[in-house]
N, C-alpha and C positions, 0 to 999 in steps of 0.2 A: 267622094270629096277628098282632095289631097291633104295629107297630114301636115301639121305645122312643123317647123324646124325644131321647136322645143314646145313642150306642153304648156298650156296656160292654166293658171290657177283661177278657179271660179268659186265664190263663197256666197252663202245665203245665211245671214246672221239674224237670229231672233233673240228674244229675251231669255229663252230657256236653252235652245240648241243652236250650235253653229255647224252648218252643213258645208262640206267641202267636196270639190271634185277637180280632176285634171281633165282639161279639154285637149284632146290629141288632134282632132280635126274639127271643123266647124260643126257644132251640134252633137259631137260624139264625146260623151263624158264617161270617164273611168275613175277608179279608185274613190268611189263615193263613200263618204263617212260622215257620221253625225257625232259631234262632241258636245257634252254638257258644258254650258258656259260656266256653271258653278265650279267645275273642276279645274278652271284655269284662271290665273290672276288677271289677265287682260287679253285683248285680241291677239297681240303678237305672240303671247305664250300659246294660245290655241292654234294659231297657224304653224308655229314651230313644232308643236306636238304632232300635228297632222302630217307635216312633211317628214318628220323624223321616223314615222312608221312606214314610210314608202321607200322603195329603191331610190337611190340618189338620182335626181333629175334637175336640170338647169331650168329655172323659171325666169323668163324675161318680162312677161306681161301678166297682170292679175286684175280681176274685176270682183268687186264686193257689192252685193245687194244687202242692205241693212234696214232693219225695221226702225227707221228713224229719219227725220228730215236731214238732208245733206245740203249744207250751205257754206261752202268754203273749206278751208284746210282742216279745221278742228272738228272732229266728230264726237259728240257726246250722246250716248244712248239714253233715251228717256225712260225705258223700261228695264234698264240694267245699269250697273255702275261702270261699264267699260267706256273709255274715251281714248282717242288717239289722234295724232297728227298724220294726215295722209302722206305728206312729203317725208316726214321723219320715218314713218313706217316703210315707205318705199325704199328710202336710203338704207335703213338698217337691214332690210331683207335683201338688198342688192338687186332689186327689180328695175327695169327700165320704165315700166308703166304701172301705175296703180290707179284704177278708176273706181270711185265709190259712189253708189247711187242709192236712192230710196228703194226698198224692196218692191213697192207697188209700181214705181216707175219701171223697174226691171220687168215685172210681170206684165205690165201694159205693153212694153216693147216686144214681148214674146208673142202677143196675140196674132199679129199678121203671119207669124211663122208656124202656127199650130195647124195641124191637119185635122181631118174629120175624126180620126181615131183618138185625137187628143182632147176632144170635148164631147159632151153629151147634151143634146138639145132637150129642154124642158118646155113643153107646150108648143104652140104653133108660131107662125110668123116667119118671115124670110128676110135675111139681111140684104141691105142695099150695098153694092160694091162702092168702094171709095167713099164711105160715109162715116160719120163720127161713131166711135165705139165707146161704150161705158164699161167700167170694171169696178167691182166691189168684192170684198171678201172679209169673212169673220175669222178671227184668231184671238190673239191677246188683245186686239182692238178691232176696229172696223176700218179697213183700208178702202179708199175711194180714189179712182183715177179715170182717165179717159185718153183716147187717141183721136187726133185730128189729122186727116190726110193732108199732106203738103207735098205736091209734086210727086216724085217717086218714093217719098218716104213718109214718115209720120212724126208728129209732134206729141209728146207725152205731156199730159196736164198734171201739174202738181196740185193736189187738192187735199183739203182737210174736211171733206164732205161728211165724214163720219160724225162730226160734231154738230151737225144740224139738229135742230130741236125735234125730239120725239113727238109724234102726233098719234094718239090712240084712235081706234076706229070702232070699238065695241066696249061693252061693260067690263070684260076681262082685262082688256088693255088699259082701261081707265083705272081699274084696281091696281094694275102693275105700276102705272104712273103715280098713283097716290102712295103706294108703298115706297117707290124710289124717291119721292119727295121727302120722305123721312130721313134720307141719307144724303141727298144732293139738292142744292138749290136749282141747278140746271140739269135736266135729264136729256141727254142727247141719244141718238140712235146707237152710238158706240157703247153707252152705258148698259145697253140691253143686248145688242147684237155682237157679242164677244164671249169669250170664256167666262170672265167675271160676270158678264151680263146674264148668262145662263144660270149661274148660281144665284144671282139676285132675283131673277124671275121665278126660280124654283121656290124661294122663300115667299115671294109674293103670292104665287099660286097656292102654296100650302095654307097661307092665311086666308085666301079668297075661297078655296074649296073646302078646307077642313079647319075651320077656325079653332077647334078645340084640340087639334093634333099638332104637336111640336114637330117642325120639319127636321129631317135627318141632316147630318153634316156631310153632304155629298159634294164632290168636285164636279166640274163641268163634264169630263169624260164619263164619270159614273152616272150623271143625270142622263146623258145621251144614251148610254148603253141600256139603262133601265127602260128608257122610252122605246128604244128599238126592240127590246125583248118583251115589251108590253107587260112588265112585272110591277110597275108602280104608276098608279093613275096620275099622281101629281107630276111626275117626270114626263109622262105622256102629254099632259096638258101644257107643260112648260115648253117642250120641243115643238108642239103644234103652234103655240103663240110665237115662238122664235121664227118659224118658217113664214108665218103670216106677216110678221113685222119686216122680215127681209124682203117680202114681196112689195110692201109699201115703200121701203127705202129704194129698191131697184126701180120701181115705177117713177119715183121722184127724180132719180138720176136720169132716167130715160127722157122724161119731158124737159128736164133742165138742159141737158146737152143736145137734145134732138138726136138721140143715139139710134138712128135708123140702121146702123151697121150691127146692132145687137148689144145686149147686155151680157157680160161674162162674169161668172162668180167663181172666185178662188178662195184662198185662205185655208186654214187648217180644219175647219169644222164641216162645212157643207159637202166637200168632196168625199168625206167619210160616211155620209148618210146614205149613199147609194140610192136604191129604188125608193126608199121611204120619202126622200125629198121630192121625187117626181110625182108622188101621190099626195103630197102635203098641200096645205092651203096657199103655198107660195105663188103659183101661177094665177090662181083665181084672184088673189089679192092684187097681183101685178096688173091684171086687166081691169080691176075695179077702180076706174079713175073718172067716174062721172062723165062729164061731157067729152073727155078725152079717152074714154074706154076703147073706142074703135081705133084710135091712133096707137095706143100702146099694144093693143092686141096684134097689130101687124109687126111688132118688133119682137124678134126671137130672143130667147134667153138660153144661155149655155152654162153648164157646169164644167169647169176645167178639170179634166181627169189626168192630164199629162203629169207624170211624176216629177219631172225636172223643168217645169215651165219657167221658174224664176232663174235657173241657170241659163236657160235659152235666152231670156231677155237680157241678162247681164252680159252674156257673151256677145249678143248683137250690138249692145252699146259700146263694148270694148272694141269690137271690130270696126264700128263706125269711127270711133276715136282714132284708131290706128290708121285707118284709111285716109282720114282728113289730114293727119300729121305726116303721113308717109312721104308726101311730095316735098315736105319742108326741110328734109335733111340735106338739101343741096349746099348749105353754107359750109358744112364740114368737108364735103367733096370739093368745093371751091377752094378751100384752104389747102387741101392736098395738091390740087392741080397748080396752085399759085406759088408753091414753095420755091420752085426754080427761079422765079422772078423777084423774089423778096430779097431785101438786103440782109446781111448776116444778123443784124439786130432784130429786124422784123421776123426773120426766120425763127429766132428764139421764142418770140411771142407765139408764132404759129405752132411750134412744137409743144409749148406749154398748153395752149388751148386744146390741141388734139389729144394730149395726154390727160388733161383734167377739165373737160368741157363743163361739167356740172359745178365744179369749184369756181370756175371763172364766172359763172352766172351770179354767184353770191359775193364775189370779192370786189372791193373797191379798186379803183385804178392803181392806187399806191401798192396794194398787195400783188396785183397782177404784174406790175413793173418789177417789183422786188423778186417775185418768183421766177420771172423770165430774165432777170439780171439786165434790165434795160431801163431807159428813162420813161417817164410818163408820156412825153410827146411821141416817143417811138410807138407806144401802145396805140395812140390816136392815129398815127400814120399807118399802122398796120390795119386798123379798122377801115380807114378811108381807102386803102389799096384794094379792099374787097367791095368797094362801092357803097359802104355805109357812111352815114353822115357823122357818126361819132361812136363812142363806146355804148351809149344807151341804145342806139339803133342796132349796133352789132349784137348786143345781148338779146334784144327782142327777136332778131332773126335766129340766133343760136337757140333760144328757148323754144321757138316753134319747130326747130329741127330736132330737138330731143323729145322723144315721145314721153313726156313727163307726166305730171300729176295735175293737169288742169281738172279741178273738181267739176264733175258733171252734175248740175242741179236740174230741177224739173224743166225749166224753160230752155235749158241748153241742149236738151235731147232732141236735136234736129240736124239733119244732114246739111241743109243750107237755108240761111235766112235771107229774106228780102231786105232791101234797104230800110223799109218801114219797120220791119221787125227788129232790125239791128238798132235803129234809132230808139225804139221803144225800150229795148233791153238796156242800152247805155243810160238812158234817162231813169229807167226804173231802178237799176242797180245803184245809181248815184243817190236817188231819193231815199232808197232803203238804207244806204250807208249813213246819210245825214240823220235820219230818224233814229238809227241805232246809236250814233254818237250822242244825240240829244237825250236819249233815255239813260245814258251813263255819265252825264255831266256831274262833276264833283263840285258842289257849291263851295266847300272849304278851300279847295285848291284854287278855284277861280277867284274867290275873295282874297286869298293870300297873294296871288299873282298881281291882281289889280292894286293891292296895297303897296306891293314892292314897286310897281311902275309909277304910282302917284308920287311916292317919296324919292324917286330916283333922281340923281344929279344928271345922269345921262343913260340912255338906253341904246344898246348895240344889238343888232340882229345878225345871226350867223346861220347860213345854210349853204349847201353845195348842190351842184347839178341843177336839175329841173326845179328843185325847191328854192333856188335863188330868187325866182319871181315872187315867191311868198315873202321872203325877207325884204325885197325892194318895195313890195306893196305895203308892208308894215311900216317901213321907214317913211314912206310918203304920207301915210295916215297920221303918224305921230308928229311928223314935222308940221303938219297942218294944225295940230293942236298946240303948237309952240313948244314941244318937248324936244330937247336936243337929242338927236338920234342918228345912227348910221347903220348901213347894211353892208355886210361883207360876204362875198361868195367865193373869193379866191383863197385857197388854203394858206398861202404866204401872207396875204394881207390880214387874214383872220388871226394868225398868231401875233402879228405886229399889233393889231388892235387889242387883242387880249392882254398883251404885255403892258399896256398903258391904262388898263382899267384900275379904278380906285374904289375904296370902300364907299358905299352909297350908289355906285353904278350898278346897272342890271344888264346881264347878258341873256338875251332870248335866243335859245338854240333850237332850230327847227330841223328835225330829222325823222324820217319815216320809221326806220328800224332802231335808231338810237344806239348804233354800234360802230359807226364810222370812226376810224382812228383819228382823223384830223379834227373832227368835232369833239371827240373825247378829250383830245389834248387842249382844245379851247376851254373846255369845262375845267380841266385841271388848273390851267393858268389863271382862269377867272377866280377860282377859289383861292389860289395862292395870293392873288392880288386883293382879296377881301371883298370882291364883288358878289352880288347875289345872282343865282341862275334860275331862269324860268325855261323849262323844256316843253316843247310841243312834240310829243313823240309817242312811241308804243309803250304799253305797260310791260313791266318786268324787264325792261331794257336797262343796260348799264347807265345810260344817260338819265333815265327817269330816276334811278336810285341816287344819282349825284345831285339832282336838282333840288333847289329850295321849294319850288312849286312845279309839279309835273301835271301838265294838261294832256290827258291820254287820248290818243287817236289810234284805236285798234280797228283794222279794216282787213278785208279779204284779198286786197290787191297785192300781188307779189311784185314789188317795184324793182327787185333785182333782175327780173326777167321780162318785165313789161314797162312800157312808158307810163310814168305816173299820171293818172287821170283822176280817179276818185279821191285818192289820198291827198293830192294837191288841193282839191276843192275843200276837203275837210280841214286842212291846215289853214287855208285862207279864211274859212269861217271862224276858226278859233282866234285868228288875228282880229276879225271883226268884233267878236265878243269882248276881247281885251280893249279894243279901241273904244267901243261904245261904253264899256264899264268905266274906263278912265275918264272919258269926257263927262259922263253923268256925275261921277264922284267929285271931280274937280269943280264942275259948275253945272248944277241941275238945269240952269237956264239954257244950257247948250243944246237942249232937245230941239229947239227950233232951228238952230244952226245946222244940226245934223240932218234935218229933214229937207233941207234945201241945198241944191248943188251950189257951191260957191261960185257965183258969176264973176267974181273978181279975177279968176284964173284966165289969163289971156292965151292966145294961140301959142305963144312961145313957151309958156309953162306947160301946156298940154304936150308940146313936142318933147320937152324935157322928161315928162312922165313916160312918154313912149320910149325914150332912150333908156330910162331906168328899167323898163320892163324887159329889155333885152332884145338883141338883134335877131334872136332865133325864133321870134314870133310867139314866145310863151306869153299867155295872157294872164293878167292879175285882175283883181276885182276893182282896182282903183278908179279909173275914169268911167268905165262902162257900167259899173254897178254901184249905186249909191249906198252908203252905209245907213241910210235912213230906213231901209226895209227891215234889217234885223233889229234895229232899235225900236221901230214901231211895234214889231212882234213881241219883243221882250217886254216893253212897257205895257202892252195890252194884256200880256199874261200876268204881269205883276199886279195889275189892278184887279 
């Protein structure tokens, strides 16, 4: 296998240890080291300490498998206090790529790459090629995943199957359940099939087998060792129950997934049991499935013995990510080739982009123009000279050309999606984002914003770029309520409008990041004029801190590198909340009005609304989506 130009950093992060390696060629790991998490303040400190102990090496790409769900840029460990931003970490370490995935997602993606010497079969059965594969493993918790074949690749399933309810099969296991109920309302398989679970079952077995003997204070490794050495009957009974319960959990997974490709067992406990596990009740319990015993008996079970399987899976995901993005770097090459044909002013923009591509992704047009010492129209002309529709389109292409930090979550681990899968992911991500915002609604802030709007002499909406459609939609709704309002999306008009605000007026500023200089200046002038400010923006942003009422929209979408989709919908929904709240507070009788589309609008007014929405085709919720739906839902919940 040819060596990489530069080694890649691969990491496997658990609650106790952080394991690191350098991958010098595909599947070849060197400089492997385990660092105690407790010895380092945070993840970056651990990475820095690992690299500092090695000969100097340039790292361009890194992949991290972590014992934690990964959903977006911010990673918070559930079994340790470390947390970090993927993009900030990448930037501070100077890497081109940082991919972070759940550790069991990484382990699952390693399975197709494991050879016969990397696993040990327990019991009979034969795997069907290109069939679903199941994976589970005990460590600090119980990880569960699976692989579904998709064309030439695999889709890794994100699963929390370890939290399925524990089901006892005999008197001993009933005794374990009764003991666990003393401590937990819900007893899942993870409560028992884990390190802490071993300790809990040991105490349960001590009570069940020796009611008058106080159990020793033993850790999970000590319980396991005493059982393997046959020096403690309670420990022996505990490990026996553990293996039987794992057989039940594995059989449940097999029939749930239809895992004819086999069930694989990883984690930190079972691979260390060696031959004991092969002779344990595991396989007998796996096949004891009543009417489906014959079905599961044909499914093979394997213990993963490969020492670096998680590294292998993380490396495979990183390789797939780089392969997908490799062909997208053409935009930078296109800029280099086009330099001779650009005007002197456009050439300054090109040189600035080539020198600072990642900075350009995050900068507004005003900052790009200032840094390149050109006008804002010149920046737009430069983008269009490359075949882009505008700055947003250019940033999207530039982002895909930089092998950046697109967070890989469970459903994203696939080489190619069908159009149906693509549609399901777009809708699913949007629905998840809406539910997340709903769970974080701040009643006091919403009440304060509605109160300001009700008593406002005039309401002005401010937004830029693709969020202009949100401002126009808001203006349309409030005008229909008879509230004097305007919408401003051009920076020059925004400043003029802010300069004529008066006490009693309200400025509603809509901004995804809450940091754009032009909108921050609108906020400053509004305050100077004595007007109140409502911000629909991100938490901890400068705009949120300046607002009299901040309606928070935190989302995973990076609008500096992608066209706003989810974020725009979330902002539109906040406008609906405000509109419904104002309508109901001003006139509770307006409920009926809101539930019926106003038939008095004629074709000409519909055409005007279409013009308000913008010539670029951006859609708002105004004519196509009645605000009756959110109102009906809100009132049904309030009742």
